[in-house]
DRENLO-589494 format. One record per residue (C-alpha): y, x, z. Coordinates in steps of 0.5 Angstrom, whole numbers, padded with zeros to 4 digits, always signed. Each point is the difference from the previous one (the first is absolute). Example, Ala and Ser with C-alpha at 12.3 -4.5 7.8 and 13.67 -1.06 7.14 Angstrom:
-0009+0025+0016 +0007+0002-0002 
//
This chain:
+0223+0152-0216 -0002-0008+0001 +0001-0003-0007 +0000-0008-0001 -0001-0004-0006 +0006-0005-0003 -0002-0002-0007 -0003+0003-0006 +0000-0002-0007 -0001+0003-0007 +0005+0000-0007 +0000+0004-0007 +0003+0004-0004 -0002+0002-0007 -0007-0002+0002 +0001+0005+0006 -0003-0004+0006 +0005+0001+0007 -0002-0001+0006 +0006-0002+0006 -0003+0001+0007 +0006-0003+0005 -0001+0002+0008 +0003+0003+0007 -0001+0006+0002 +0000+0000+0008 +0007+0004+0003 +0003-0002-0008 +0007-0005+0001 -0002-0002-0007 -0007-0002-0004 -0002+0004-0006 -0001+0000-0008 -0006+0003-0003 -0001+0000-0007 -0006+0003-0002 -0002+0001-0007 -0007+0004-0002 -0005+0000+0003 -0001+0008-0001 -0002+0006+0003 +0005+0006+0003 -0003+0005-0005 +0001-0006-0006 +0006-0002+0001 +0004+0007+0001 -0003+0001-0007 +0004-0006-0001 +0005+0002+0002 +0001+0006-0003 -0002-0004-0007 +0006-0004+0002 +0005+0006+0001 -0001+0003-0006 +0001-0006-0003 +0006-0003+0003 +0004+0006-0003 -0002-0001-0008 -0001-0007+0000 +0007-0002+0004 +0004+0006-0005 -0003-0005-0006 +0002-0006+0002 +0007+0002+0001 +0000+0002-0007 -0001-0007-0001 +0004-0003+0005 +0006-0003-0006 -0006-0002-0004 -0005-0007+0001 -0006-0002+0005 -0004+0002-0006 +0001+0006+0000 -0001+0001+0007 -0007-0003+0000 -0001+0005-0005 +0000+0006+0003 -0003-0004+0007 -0006-0001-0005 +0000+0006-0002 -0001+0003+0006 -0004-0005+0003 -0005+0003-0006 +0002+0008+0002 -0002-0002+0008 -0006-0003-0002 -0002+0006-0003 +0002+0004+0006 -0004-0004+0004 -0007+0000-0003 +0001+0009+0000 +0001-0001+0007 -0005-0006+0003 -0005+0000-0005 -0004-0005+0003 +0006-0005+0001 -0002-0007-0003 +0005-0004-0005 +0003-0004+0005 +0002+0005+0004 +0003+0004-0005 +0004-0006-0001 +0002-0001+0007 +0002+0008+0001 +0004+0000-0007 +0003-0006+0002 +0002+0002+0007 +0003+0006-0003 +0004-0002-0005 +0003-0005+0006 +0001+0004+0005 +0003+0006-0006 +0006-0005-0003 +0005-0004+0003 +0000+0000+0008 -0006+0003+0002 -0004-0005+0006 +0006-0004-0001 -0002-0004-0005 -0007-0002+0004 +0006-0003+0005 +0004-0004-0006 -0007-0003-0001 -0001-0003+0007 +0003-0007-0002 -0001+0000+0009 +0007+0006+0001 +0007-0002-0001 +0003+0006+0002 -0002+0008-0002 +0004+0006+0003 -0001+0008+0000 +0004+0001+0006 +0000+0008-0003 -0006+0005+0000 -0001+0001+0007 -0002-0008+0002 -0006-0004-0004 +0003-0005-0004 +0001-0007+0003 -0001-0007-0003 +0001-0007+0003 -0004-0004-0001 +0000-0008+0000 -0005-0001+0005 +0001+0006+0005 +0007+0002-0001 +0002+0008-0001 -0006+0005+0000 -0002+0007-0001 -0003+0002-0006 -0006+0006-0001 +0004+0002-0005 +0005+0006+0000 +0005+0004-0005 +0004+0006+0000 +0008-0001-0002 -0001+0004-0006 -0006-0006-0003 +0005-0005+0003 +0006+0003-0004 -0004+0001-0006 -0002-0009+0002 +0007-0001+0000 +0002+0003-0007 -0006-0003-0003 +0003-0006+0002 +0007+0001-0001 -0002+0002-0007 -0002-0006-0003 +0005-0004+0002 +0005+0006-0003 +0003+0002+0007 +0000+0007+0003 -0001+0001+0008 +0002+0008+0001 +0004+0005+0006 +0007-0003-0003 -0003-0008+0000 -0005-0001+0005 -0001-0007+0000 -0003-0004-0006 +0000-0008+0000 -0007-0002-0005 -0005-0005-0002 -0007+0002-0002 -0002-0004-0006 -0004-0005+0004 +0006-0002+0003 +0000+0004+0006 +0006+0002+0003 +0001+0007+0002 +0005+0005+0004 -0001+0007+0001 +0004+0006+0003 +0000+0007+0000 +0002+0004+0007 +0003+0003+0002 +0003-0007+0000 -0006-0001+0004 +0000+0004+0004 -0008+0000+0001 -0002+0000-0008 +0000-0004-0006 -0001-0007+0001 -0003-0006-0005 +0001-0007+0002 -0003-0005-0004 +0000-0007+0001 -0006-0004-0004 +0002-0005-0005 -0005-0007+0001 -0005+0000-0005 -0001-0007+0002 +0007-0003+0002 +0000-0003+0007 -0002-0008-0002 +0004-0006+0006 -0008-0002+0001 -0001+0008+0004 +0007-0001+0003 -0003-0007+0004 -0006+0003+0000 +0002+0007+0005 +0004-0004+0003 +0006+0004-0003 +0003-0007-0001 -0001-0007+0003 -0001-0006-0003 +0006-0004+0002 +0005+0007-0002 -0004+0000-0007 +0002-0008-0002 +0008+0001+0002 +0001+0007-0004 -0004-0004-0006 +0004-0005+0001 +0006+0003+0000 -0003+0004-0007 -0001-0007-0004 +0007-0002+0002 +0003+0007-0003 +0003+0002+0007 +0001+0007+0000 -0004+0004+0006 +0001+0007+0001 -0006+0004+0004 +0002+0005+0005 -0004+0004+0005 -0001+0007+0002 -0004+0006-0005 -0007-0002-0001 +0000-0007+0003 -0003-0003-0007 +0008-0002-0003 -0002+0001-0007 -0007-0003+0002 +0003-0006+0001 +0005-0001-0005 -0007+0001-0004 -0002-0006+0003 +0006-0005-0001 +0000+0002-0008 -0006-0005+0000 +0003-0006+0002 +0006+0001-0005 -0001-0007-0005 -0004+0003-0007 +0006-0003-0005 +0006+0005+0002 +0002+0007-0001 -0001+0005+0005 +0003+0008+0000 -0002+0005+0004 +0004+0007+0002 -0004+0005+0003 +0001+0007+0001 -0007+0001+0000 -0005-0006-0003 -0003-0003+0006 +0000-0007-0002 -0006-0002-0002 +0001-0009-0003 -0004-0005-0002 -0002+0000-0008 +0002-0008+0000 +0008+0002+0001 +0005+0002-0005 +0002+0006+0003 +0003+0007-0002 +0000+0006+0004 +0006+0005+0001 +0001+0007+0002 +0005+0005+0001 +0000+0007-0002 +0001+0006+0003 +0005+0006-0005 -0003+0005-0003 +0002+0007+0002 +0006+0001-0004 +0001-0007+0004 +0000-0005-0006 -0003-0007+0000 +0000-0001+0006 -0001-0008+0001 +0002-0003+0007 -0003-0005+0004 +0007-0004-0002 +0000+0001-0006 -0006-0004-0001 +0002-0005+0005 +0008+0000-0004 -0005-0001-0007 -0005-0005+0002 +0007-0006+0001 +0000+0001-0006 -0008-0001-0002 +0001-0008+0002 -0005+0001+0007 -0002-0006+0004 -0003+0005+0005 +0002+0006+0002 -0004+0005+0003 +0003+0007+0004 -0006+0005+0002 +0005+0003+0005 +0008+0000+0002 +0003+0006+0003 +0008+0000-0002 +0005-0003+0001 +0002-0002-0008 -0008-0002-0001 +0001-0005+0005 +0007-0002-0003 -0003-0003-0006 -0006-0002+0004 +0004-0005+0004 +0005-0001-0005 -0007-0002-0005 -0002-0006+0005 +0007-0003+0001 +0000-0001-0007 -0006-0003+0000 -0006+0004-0001 -0006+0001+0004 +0000+0006+0003 -0007+0004+0005 +0002+0006+0001 -0003+0006+0007 +0005+0003+0004 +0000+0005+0007 +0000-0003+0007 -0005-0002+0005 +0003-0006+0002 +0005-0007-0004 +0006+0003+0005 -0001+0008-0001 +0000-0003-0008 +0006-0004+0001 +0003+0006+0004 -0002+0004-0006 +0003-0003-0005 +0006-0002+0003 +0002+0006+0003 +0002+0008-0004 -0002+0001-0004 -0002-0006-0004 +0005-0004+0003 -0001-0006-0004 +0005-0007+0003 -0004-0003+0004 +0000-0008-0003 -0004+0003-0007 -0006+0001+0005 +0000-0008-0001 -0003+0001-0007 -0007+0002+0003 -0005-0006+0001 -0004+0005+0005 -0001+0006+0003 -0007+0002+0001 -0002+0006+0006 -0007+0004-0001 -0001+0004+0005 -0005+0006+0003 -0002+0001+0005 -0002+0008+0001 -0005-0001+0006 -0005-0004-0004 +0001+0001-0007 +0001-0007-0001 +0006-0005-0005 +0002-0006+0002 +0006-0005-0002 +0005+0002+0005 +0006-0005-0001 +0002-0006-0005 +0007-0002+0001 +0005-0004-0004 +0008+0002-0001 +0006-0005+0002 +0005+0000-0005 +0005+0004+0004 -0006+0005-0001 -0003-0001+0008 -0008+0001+0000 -0004-0006+0003 -0008+0001+0002 -0005-0003-0002 -0006+0002+0002 -0001+0007+0003 -0006+0004+0002 -0003+0001+0006 -0003+0006+0001 -0004-0001+0007 -0004-0006-0003 +0000+0002-0007 +0003-0006-0003 +0006-0002-0004 +0004-0006+0004 +0005-0005-0002 +0006+0002+0003 +0005-0005-0002 +0000-0005-0005 +0003+0001-0007 +0006-0002-0002 +0005+0002-0006 -0007+0001-0003 -0002-0007+0001 +0008-0001-0003 -0001+0004-0006 -0007-0003-0002 +0003-0007+0001 +0006+0002-0004 -0004+0004-0005 -0005-0006-0001 +0003-0007+0003 -0007+0001+0005 +0000-0003+0007 -0001+0005+0006 -0007-0004+0001 -0002+0001-0008 +0002+0008+0001 -0004+0001+0006 -0006-0005-0004 +0000+0005-0005 +0000+0005+0005 -0006-0003+0002 -0003+0000-0006 +0001+0007-0002 -0004+0002+0006 -0006-0004-0002 +0000+0003-0007 +0001+0007+0004 -0006-0001+0005 -0004-0003-0006 +0002+0007-0004 -0003+0004+0006 -0006-0005+0001 -0002+0002-0008 +0002+0008+0001 +0005+0000-0005 +0003+0007-0001 +0001+0002-0007 +0008-0002-0001 -0002-0002-0008 -0004-0005+0003 +0004-0003+0005 +0006+0001-0006 -0004-0006-0003 -0001-0005+0007 +0007+0001+0001 +0002-0002-0007 -0005-0007+0001 +0004+0000+0006 +0007-0001-0004 -0002-0003-0006 -0007-0004+0002 +0001-0002+0007 -0005-0005+0001 -0006+0005-0003 +0001+0005+0004 +0001-0004+0006 -0006-0005-0001 -0004+0008+0000 +0003+0002+0007 -0002-0007+0002 -0006-0001-0002 -0002+0007+0002 -0002+0002-0007 +0000+0006-0004 +0006+0002-0004 -0002-0001-0008 +0006+0002-0005 +0001-0008-0004 -0003+0000-0006 -0006+0005+0001 
//
């Protein structure tokens, strides 16, 4: 069959060079993600695989004994096995040079421990999702640029179950026939869901949503056309003056990424407390930030700390801003909206595909919030992912009236791939006028000023959230200095350096 190259690049894990080739194949509906590890002969690879299989049982046993011990203990075992491996390789391949010996030793250790070849996929920064659908099909990945791809990696059901058990053991959770569902996270912060057959009828499964090692910045959102300048400036204006924002969207639409992006707009002199099930939010180091995380009960059903527990406790911690990773339940939403009504600025995510759907879900069973309660929201922002193209876009921005009814300010035009202003903001301007005394003209002037700063950030390619945090600090504490740099198109430099 004819193949057509689409993309290729290199990554590295433990000094193992890995080549990634993405190509389409005639007659196949989706492209392929081909992971090429070692440039060796088939005969050499068979010998290496035999050594690897022999190592797996012994090494897994030793590490299981050390599971309650320190990482230093695990490293000691790995170092011992690495030494033994090198000796075995010397006897099998007497002419092998030291560099190749080290490379193959690292390869055997990586593929014998942890999640085997999945470890290489976890190292690829271009991947967002890794899914094992069972032993009958290859592993699939979701690529930032190319969407869903089939890989050249497959595992049997026994190996998939072993991976699930290993992941659960790391976080003191079990997965078994009686408890066939597992929600956990890796040490790197990646979220994991695992299921066992017969709950998933085609076999055991693992779904890994990767934790972004480099958090998204507003620069990347604007540069990638995920968000336009005007929408970003409006959201920034809302955040500066402490209006609460609810970010809604479907699974994989970029809600949490957007929550991370808007957090860079917080002033440096306010206390921020975040609450999450799994740590995903990464804020600039310039901010006064206390992260909190819920905790599931242990196997005896004790020690659980819910999102609701964290939210109630947060109100006693004198927060200026509260970030809630995702709200799902009625009580959590009640507490969150009550916090807004008592003067706290709250930023959270919620599952819905549009503003109207979000209002309907919030005000109807089973959540059933009183509609006037929604008036405490400054803005609702909708994130959307086009599943055909894989593109993520800010889809809608709406303000909420005193009676809880929404009015769209911005609406994405799919046909032209642009965001359009469909209404002039009304209550948004009224609230800012009430809290700041600024006229509508002054508010619009500030929004234009923010657009110029955002354009400058993109032009100067500032992607680091800590540097963006410093720039925002200057905007709030020494605006004249920052706007001077923007107007003269100069590089950013921390004052005093």
